[in-house]
Phi, psi and omega in degrees: 000357174091034179300318182292317181293322176293317178302310180299316183287330172296314175306315181297317181296319181289325176292325180297332180272008174100005180274157172260120189239125169272139182231111181253118179276095186273001176275080189299314189271341182238036184302142177215349187302316183300314180295317182298328179264356179072036178245123181238134179163182181236146176279133179259143179277141175232149186301143175247105184296328181289323180214098178302338181281350180236089177294153177278157175227145178252124182299152172283152188235151173221115181277134179227112185060227180271002183249184188214135170251126177250128192233137166236132181203152172301338176305334180271358182239337186229146178301144188295332185262010182248133186286143174251113187244083180246149174274175191304314183294322179292324178295319182290321180294327178297311180295322177300320177298316174300323180284310191269333186248021182250150179267081183286328185073197180278124180239149171275318178226144165244116175260134180241117180275111190271151171286171180290155170090195185223054184259211189299317180297317178299313183291325174295318179293329176293332176281320183288321184240073190290343182251019181281163176250150183246132173246126180269129177252138181215167166254173180289348183294145184294318184298320178297321181295322179292332172286312184299327180295329179287329177294321179293321181292322176296317178302313179291326173294336173269009178064032176260140182281128176275110184287321183167187184242144172242128175262116178261153177059049179283257181263149174257123179256121180280172184292347178269000178094352178287138181249133181242125177272085185293332179247025184090184184219153168082002185297318178299315183291319180297318178294318179299319177295323184291320182265001178066042180227157183283154172274113184281328182184163177234121183257115182297156176275105181224143182304327186294343177291314180287316183290324178294322177292331179290327186250008176074030179231090185306135182297335178298342180271357180267214178234170175103194189293322184292315179296319180297320180295317179290328175294319178297319179299315179300320174304316180291320181292319183290331174289321182282323179230084181297155172300131181279130176281101190289340179292341176260003180287129184295328178291321176293323178298317181294324176296322179291321180295320179298317176297320178298316182295320179295320180298329185255011182291140179293138176280160183302337180269356179286000000 
């Protein structure tokens, strides 16, 4: 249904507006985010003073406008043409490592590109990120909706809030102005109605989404109908999930208190 292309283009749109966006590619075996964003490199290990057996890792970065996208993906650890054959527990531990042992820094948003289905990674993330929000991506086709409704059901059974639905690959508009509903019509709205969540946006089916992903130039950064659709989608997402003012966050205040106490802790000679 294009979850990765939607995630990458949404991240690029938010970064273009000046935000710092983390992008975690949780599709361990089917990663595609590095190529779609045009980021090439390897993750380097950094010392972890708390646990030397679990080194820290620093996400790779891409500056877009005044903003920044920070990315972690198996694509920075494994060759693109080499299969990753891990069982469920290993997959979950890989995502956990990306979440807990990464130097993400201050983020306005963390977007997680999920693998297909409702398996181990989805259940593991629901446990690791119990207050996160879920956005369901579908195409207008009925078969895609029936898969997507199960993803919404799994999210709610894991007590995650379903923010809304995105309909990807909606209508194709040719150069003469005629629009063709190649995968049907109204599927996103039907799914939104079925799960009781709003339809956040409809992304048209246009060649620049695919070609931009192939060369690492997200279509959302261009002009035209696709860029306008992702801009409207970003507006809807930011309204549904506003940026958290971290200076008022209780977790951040506790961190500052810990740092202050550590700075004033007595030395062994005191």
